[in-house]
Backbone as CSV, one residue per row, in Angstrom:
resi,resn,N_x,N_y,N_z,CA_x,CA_y,CA_z,C_x,C_y,C_z
1,MET,10.374,-14.467,5.956,9.248,-14.973,6.694,8.527,-16.011,6.006
2,LYS,8.118,-17.012,6.744,7.321,-18.047,6.227,5.871,-17.614,5.867
3,ARG,5.414,-17.902,4.724,4.103,-17.450,4.329,3.062,-18.571,4.467
4,PHE,3.396,-19.835,4.381,2.420,-20.726,4.567,2.675,-21.903,5.605
5,PRO,1.929,-22.064,6.541,2.197,-23.188,7.489,2.302,-24.500,6.842
6,LYS,2.927,-25.473,7.323,3.178,-26.739,6.862,1.965,-27.605,7.321
7,ASP,0.703,-27.331,6.796,-0.392,-28.120,7.216,-0.974,-29.042,5.981
8,GLY,-0.330,-28.800,4.881,-0.761,-29.727,3.685,-2.097,-29.208,3.075
9,ASP,-2.633,-28.038,3.554,-3.856,-27.558,2.950,-3.713,-26.139,2.713
10,GLY,-3.409,-25.900,1.371,-3.220,-24.475,1.000,-4.436,-23.593,1.057
11,PHE,-5.578,-24.184,0.958,-6.871,-23.479,1.111,-6.939,-22.989,2.572
12,ARG,-6.795,-23.947,3.495,-6.828,-23.554,4.926,-5.770,-22.636,5.370
13,SER,-4.602,-22.797,4.763,-3.494,-21.894,5.096,-3.782,-20.497,4.569
14,PHE,-4.376,-20.313,3.422,-4.743,-19.080,2.883,-5.688,-18.285,3.926
15,TRP,-6.710,-19.034,4.441,-7.707,-18.420,5.297,-7.072,-18.083,6.707
16,ARG,-6.171,-18.804,7.162,-5.539,-18.591,8.366,-4.733,-17.302,8.344
17,ILE,-3.989,-17.100,7.165,-3.180,-15.972,6.833,-4.211,-14.771,6.731
18,PHE,-5.266,-14.894,5.943,-6.224,-13.819,5.777,-6.765,-13.397,7.131
19,ALA,-7.195,-14.363,7.960,-7.751,-13.979,9.258,-6.814,-13.264,10.145
20,ALA,-5.502,-13.760,10.124,-4.520,-13.067,10.898,-4.330,-11.682,10.530
21,LYS,-4.117,-11.461,9.067,-3.980,-10.080,8.639,-5.172,-9.197,8.979
22,GLU,-6.363,-9.711,8.867,-7.539,-8.874,9.042,-7.693,-8.524,10.568
23,ALA,-7.309,-9.485,11.427,-7.308,-9.140,12.926,-6.183,-8.153,13.203
24,ALA,-5.071,-8.261,12.591,-3.983,-7.369,12.802,-4.261,-5.923,12.314
25,TRP,-4.911,-5.816,11.147,-5.320,-4.631,10.520,-6.306,-3.938,11.543
26,LYS,-7.381,-4.610,12.059,-8.264,-4.009,13.045,-7.519,-3.538,14.241
27,ALA,-6.640,-4.330,14.831,-5.827,-3.971,15.973,-5.010,-2.700,15.698
28,LEU,-4.317,-2.677,14.450,-3.525,-1.452,14.224,-4.341,-0.165,14.047
29,VAL,-5.469,-0.254,13.386,-6.355,0.887,13.141,-6.968,1.371,14.489
30,GLN,-7.272,0.419,15.380,-7.834,0.834,16.694,-6.714,1.511,17.483
31,ALA,-5.544,1.116,17.304,-4.318,1.742,18.013,-3.894,3.038,17.279
32,GLY,-4.538,3.483,16.264,-4.105,4.720,15.578,-3.125,4.614,14.478
33,VAL,-2.718,3.381,14.141,-1.696,3.218,13.035,-2.555,3.132,11.738
34,ARG,-2.047,3.983,10.778,-2.745,4.122,9.489,-2.279,3.117,8.552
35,VAL,-3.160,2.163,8.212,-2.905,1.113,7.266,-4.114,1.217,6.282
36,PRO,-3.807,1.450,4.941,-4.876,1.697,4.000,-5.810,0.521,3.972
37,ASP,-7.109,0.742,3.758,-8.123,-0.194,3.631,-7.672,-1.225,2.493
38,GLY,-7.816,-2.498,2.795,-7.622,-3.527,1.692,-6.035,-3.775,1.461
39,ALA,-5.174,-3.144,2.292,-3.802,-3.150,2.010,-3.046,-4.351,2.661
40,TYR,-3.598,-5.569,2.690,-3.143,-6.719,3.247,-1.725,-7.085,2.831
41,ARG,-1.318,-6.634,1.746,0.102,-6.916,1.198,1.142,-6.134,2.049
42,LEU,0.680,-5.145,2.877,1.549,-4.434,3.591,1.748,-5.077,5.006
43,LEU,1.024,-6.142,5.252,1.081,-6.919,6.543,1.637,-8.326,6.214
44,GLU,2.611,-8.699,6.887,3.306,-10.002,6.615,3.173,-10.824,7.786
45,PHE,2.703,-12.025,7.589,2.390,-13.070,8.694,3.497,-14.054,8.810
46,ASP,3.942,-14.308,9.951,4.875,-15.283,10.264,4.091,-16.382,11.136
47,ALA,3.890,-17.501,10.453,3.080,-18.534,11.015,3.743,-19.258,12.200
48,GLU,5.027,-19.257,12.129,5.747,-20.003,13.320,5.614,-19.130,14.551
49,LEU,5.711,-17.804,14.430,5.667,-16.935,15.605,4.253,-16.512,15.926
50,ASN,3.337,-16.732,15.051,1.948,-16.249,15.096,1.915,-14.645,15.268
51,GLU,2.807,-14.013,14.354,3.041,-12.617,14.433,2.895,-12.034,13.078
52,ILE,2.249,-10.854,13.027,2.125,-10.036,11.818,2.950,-8.854,12.001
53,VAL,3.748,-8.389,10.954,4.520,-7.252,10.940,3.845,-6.346,9.932
54,CYS,3.662,-4.998,10.304,3.180,-4.034,9.534,4.408,-3.369,8.818
55,LEU,4.667,-3.690,7.515,5.766,-3.387,6.767,6.116,-1.822,6.837
56,PRO,5.109,-0.991,6.594,5.441,0.464,6.621,5.906,1.092,7.915
57,THR,5.428,0.498,9.040,5.766,0.985,10.368,6.617,0.139,11.173
58,GLY,6.766,-1.209,10.866,7.549,-2.153,11.675,6.841,-2.593,12.959
59,ASP,5.482,-2.078,13.164,4.783,-2.571,14.379,4.577,-4.025,14.261
60,ARG,4.629,-4.749,15.345,4.435,-6.193,15.338,3.239,-6.467,16.164
61,VAL,2.336,-7.407,15.650,1.056,-7.702,16.251,1.060,-9.185,16.418
62,ARG,0.585,-9.617,17.650,0.545,-10.989,18.032,-0.790,-11.575,17.640
63,ALA,-0.884,-12.693,16.965,-2.130,-13.254,16.538,-2.425,-14.561,17.414
64,GLU,-3.731,-14.673,17.760,-4.196,-15.818,18.480,-5.404,-16.379,17.772
65,PHE,-5.373,-17.687,17.520,-6.502,-18.294,16.832,-7.411,-18.900,17.956
66,ALA,-8.575,-18.180,18.046,-9.550,-18.666,19.104,-10.250,-19.883,18.732
67,GLU,-10.696,-19.945,17.519,-11.469,-21.122,16.924,-10.827,-21.405,15.636
68,ASP,-10.543,-22.719,15.368,-9.929,-23.093,14.186,-10.308,-24.602,13.900
69,ASP,-11.405,-24.793,13.246,-11.810,-26.177,12.849,-12.386,-26.136,11.404
70,SER,-12.974,-27.234,11.042,-13.519,-27.276,9.643,-14.645,-26.328,9.415
71,ASP,-15.399,-25.911,10.475,-16.520,-24.999,10.259,-16.100,-23.496,10.467
72,LYS,-15.123,-23.187,11.223,-14.908,-21.722,11.547,-13.386,-21.524,11.813
73,LEU,-13.113,-20.293,11.761,-11.704,-19.773,11.903,-11.910,-18.400,12.480
74,HIS,-11.243,-18.131,13.688,-11.403,-16.784,14.270,-10.089,-16.428,14.811
75,CYS,-9.648,-15.272,14.438,-8.297,-14.823,14.933,-8.430,-13.527,15.656
76,VAL,-7.726,-13.360,16.791,-7.638,-11.995,17.508,-6.317,-11.604,17.574
77,ALA,-6.088,-10.336,17.428,-4.694,-9.751,17.362,-4.563,-8.725,18.518
78,SER,-3.277,-8.595,18.975,-3.022,-7.755,20.188,-1.663,-7.032,19.877
79,LEU,-1.705,-5.817,20.143,-0.442,-4.922,20.056,0.229,-4.826,21.364
80,ALA,-0.305,-5.338,22.417,0.234,-5.143,23.736,1.763,-5.472,23.832
81,ALA,2.523,-4.665,24.461,3.873,-4.897,24.679,4.098,-6.142,25.447
82,ALA,3.436,-6.220,26.545,3.480,-7.445,27.398,2.219,-8.317,26.946
83,PRO,2.311,-9.703,26.925,1.274,-10.565,26.607,0.034,-10.129,27.326
84,ALA,-1.036,-9.875,26.524,-2.394,-9.528,27.037,-3.232,-10.722,27.334
85,VAL,-4.132,-10.681,28.247,-5.095,-11.720,28.505,-6.247,-11.391,27.576
86,VAL,-6.418,-12.179,26.574,-7.492,-12.082,25.680,-8.645,-13.050,25.877
87,ARG,-9.785,-12.493,26.183,-10.963,-13.415,26.334,-11.745,-13.421,25.016
88,ARG,-12.236,-14.473,24.582,-12.881,-14.524,23.257,-13.923,-15.636,23.350
89,GLY,-14.894,-15.498,22.308,-15.786,-16.557,22.191,-16.296,-16.668,20.829
90,VAL,-16.793,-17.760,20.433,-17.367,-17.953,19.089,-18.647,-18.766,19.411
91,ALA,-19.721,-18.425,18.789,-20.987,-19.199,19.067,-21.744,-19.319,17.752
92,ARG,-22.449,-20.396,17.650,-23.350,-20.599,16.453,-24.484,-19.709,16.527
93,LEU,-24.800,-19.088,15.436,-25.877,-18.134,15.368,-27.228,-18.988,15.356
94,ALA,-28.177,-18.585,16.235,-29.515,-19.165,16.248,-30.261,-18.928,14.897
95,ALA,-31.047,-19.791,14.513,-31.822,-19.685,13.340,-32.731,-18.328,13.431
96,GLY,-32.717,-17.486,12.407,-33.486,-16.283,12.397,-32.920,-15.173,13.301
97,ALA,-31.782,-15.356,13.967,-31.209,-14.393,14.857,-30.393,-13.366,14.115
98,ASP,-30.495,-11.995,14.587,-29.655,-11.072,13.815,-28.167,-11.162,14.348
99,PRO,-27.228,-11.338,13.379,-25.878,-11.631,13.721,-25.244,-10.521,14.634
100,SER,-25.515,-9.266,14.282,-24.928,-8.128,15.079,-25.402,-8.082,16.525
101,THR,-26.641,-8.308,16.646,-27.270,-8.346,17.981,-26.716,-9.530,18.766
102,SER,-26.648,-10.714,18.119,-26.244,-11.823,18.859,-24.709,-11.722,19.296
103,ALA,-23.962,-11.143,18.403,-22.499,-10.899,18.824,-22.390,-9.994,19.945
104,ARG,-23.073,-8.963,19.965,-23.170,-7.906,21.097,-23.653,-8.626,22.374
105,GLU,-24.667,-9.425,22.266,-25.289,-10.090,23.527,-24.191,-10.998,24.023
106,SER,-23.512,-11.768,23.228,-22.408,-12.726,23.610,-21.297,-11.952,24.353
107,LEU,-20.911,-10.901,23.737,-19.883,-9.987,24.312,-20.299,-9.499,25.739
108,ILE,-21.474,-8.964,25.810,-21.948,-8.423,27.088,-22.049,-9.479,28.226
109,GLU,-22.564,-10.630,27.855,-22.651,-11.807,28.780,-21.287,-12.097,29.359
110,SER,-20.269,-12.173,28.515,-19.006,-12.632,28.779,-18.336,-11.624,29.691
111,LEU,-18.483,-10.331,29.286,-17.936,-9.179,30.147,-18.481,-9.106,31.555
112,ALA,-19.887,-9.309,31.665,-20.602,-9.251,32.882,-19.989,-10.393,33.776
113,ARG,-19.879,-11.525,33.181,-19.392,-12.735,34.066,-17.942,-12.481,34.422
114,GLU,-17.148,-11.992,33.569,-15.668,-11.823,33.857,-15.465,-10.781,34.885
115,ARG,-16.176,-9.721,34.790,-15.984,-8.497,35.728,-16.947,-8.383,36.903
116,GLY,-17.793,-9.375,36.951,-18.793,-9.389,38.076,-19.832,-8.277,38.056
117,LEU,-20.201,-7.924,36.894,-21.137,-6.878,36.590,-22.505,-7.325,36.226
118,ASP,-23.458,-6.465,36.363,-24.825,-6.756,35.978,-24.858,-6.537,34.427
119,ALA,-25.301,-7.543,33.679,-25.320,-7.413,32.267,-26.263,-6.302,31.726
120,ALA,-27.230,-6.087,32.592,-28.174,-4.936,32.220,-27.583,-3.537,32.259
121,SER,-26.418,-3.483,32.976,-25.788,-2.177,33.179,-24.835,-1.838,31.940
122,LEU,-24.567,-2.943,31.066,-23.673,-2.809,29.948,-24.433,-2.658,28.652
123,ALA,-23.796,-1.980,27.740,-24.316,-1.793,26.332,-23.119,-1.692,25.411
124,VAL,-23.352,-2.113,24.114,-22.263,-1.950,23.167,-22.747,-0.835,22.250
125,GLY,-21.872,0.143,22.122,-22.118,1.332,21.216,-20.896,1.428,20.286
126,GLU,-20.860,2.611,19.477,-19.805,2.743,18.581,-19.210,4.100,18.924
127,ARG,-17.948,4.076,18.982,-17.077,5.412,19.296,-16.004,5.474,18.218
128,GLU,-15.970,6.558,17.603,-14.833,6.696,16.575,-14.805,5.538,15.533
129,GLY,-15.977,4.917,15.208,-15.953,3.872,14.356,-15.663,2.460,14.767
130,PHE,-15.529,2.375,16.122,-15.134,1.069,16.701,-16.136,0.739,17.810
131,PRO,-16.398,-0.660,17.933,-17.306,-0.866,19.086,-16.720,-0.585,20.354
132,ARG,-17.480,-0.137,21.254,-17.001,0.232,22.613,-18.095,-0.051,23.541
133,ILE,-17.662,-0.260,24.880,-18.601,-0.638,25.912,-19.129,0.544,26.740
134,LEU,-20.355,0.614,27.026,-20.905,1.685,27.976,-21.316,0.905,29.206
135,GLU,-20.836,1.423,30.316,-21.407,0.905,31.607,-22.177,2.015,32.301
136,ARG,-23.450,1.746,32.473,-24.439,2.798,33.091,-24.286,4.091,32.307
137,GLY,-24.214,4.020,30.932,-24.138,5.157,30.177,-22.801,5.866,29.990
138,ARG,-21.794,5.368,30.657,-20.411,5.952,30.496,-19.519,5.095,29.623
139,TRP,-18.776,5.700,28.826,-17.850,4.968,27.954,-16.742,4.358,28.752
140,LYS,-16.310,3.022,28.530,-15.316,2.425,29.099,-14.150,2.266,28.088
141,ASP,-12.870,2.307,28.525,-11.767,2.244,27.675,-11.284,0.855,27.605
142,TRP,-12.186,-0.142,27.182,-11.883,-1.499,27.031,-11.773,-1.840,25.592
143,SER,-10.861,-2.571,25.233,-10.583,-2.992,23.887,-11.495,-4.160,23.542
144,VAL,-12.444,-3.989,22.583,-13.298,-5.051,22.215,-13.348,-5.227,20.746
145,SER,-13.871,-6.382,20.354,-13.973,-6.654,18.862,-15.154,-7.570,18.746
146,LEU,-15.934,-7.290,17.534,-17.019,-8.167,17.306,-16.917,-8.547,15.792
147,SER,-17.404,-9.769,15.507,-17.424,-10.161,14.108,-18.549,-11.290,13.918
148,HIS,-18.998,-11.372,12.649,-19.845,-12.581,12.397,-19.678,-12.911,10.832
149,ALA,-19.867,-14.142,10.624,-19.888,-14.552,9.204,-20.622,-15.939,9.172
150,GLY,-21.439,-16.038,8.190,-22.098,-17.233,7.964,-23.017,-17.716,9.283
151,ARG,-22.779,-18.832,9.784,-23.521,-19.301,10.933,-22.914,-19.012,12.299
152,PHE,-21.841,-18.217,12.312,-21.144,-17.941,13.529,-21.029,-16.491,13.895
153,VAL,-20.949,-16.156,15.229,-20.643,-14.827,15.643,-19.531,-15.066,16.547
154,ALA,-18.672,-13.905,16.727,-17.476,-13.893,17.572,-17.259,-12.687,18.252
155,PHE,-16.601,-12.678,19.431,-16.275,-11.426,20.104,-14.996,-11.665,20.869
156,SER,-14.214,-10.581,21.141,-13.087,-10.665,21.966,-12.842,-9.450,22.661
157,TYR,-12.109,-9.495,23.722,-11.731,-8.273,24.485,-10.492,-8.625,25.379
158,ILE,-9.823,-7.513,25.672,-8.618,-7.617,26.463,-9.002,-7.483,27.927
159,ALA,-8.751,-8.535,28.781,-9.051,-8.534,30.173,-8.063,-7.708,30.936
160,ASP,-8.474,-7.003,31.899,-7.590,-6.074,32.827,-6.752,-7.063,33.685
């Protein structure tokens, strides 16, 4: 497998690989596949296929780079057998804003728009250690992800 894309920038290539492996690790863990914390050497990234292989299990994870420019890099991974429709967003964090709250609000706004729901009926909670959506107090089985770093917040979810 190819380890570094031919972009002439080893630093940028390193972070693309790291982002892909981190997204794959999150997707695998949410799917119930046990990958030890920090064991990124057990995940191999193929830049040409945008695919990560979990070496112990053989599971393949598809990577999508939602944002990739000189300021930010965000990757979403999906284990879906058929290509999934992944909605995602990256936003600049407002000065003084709480990153976790901002990421959750961005996710809720996007979900409400996508599904034609009242944003006030949605909330983000945590279930089994992962972010999950509540609609009118009931847990939804929607795959969601939140992240933030530096000046940016990001969210993603798999659309039905």
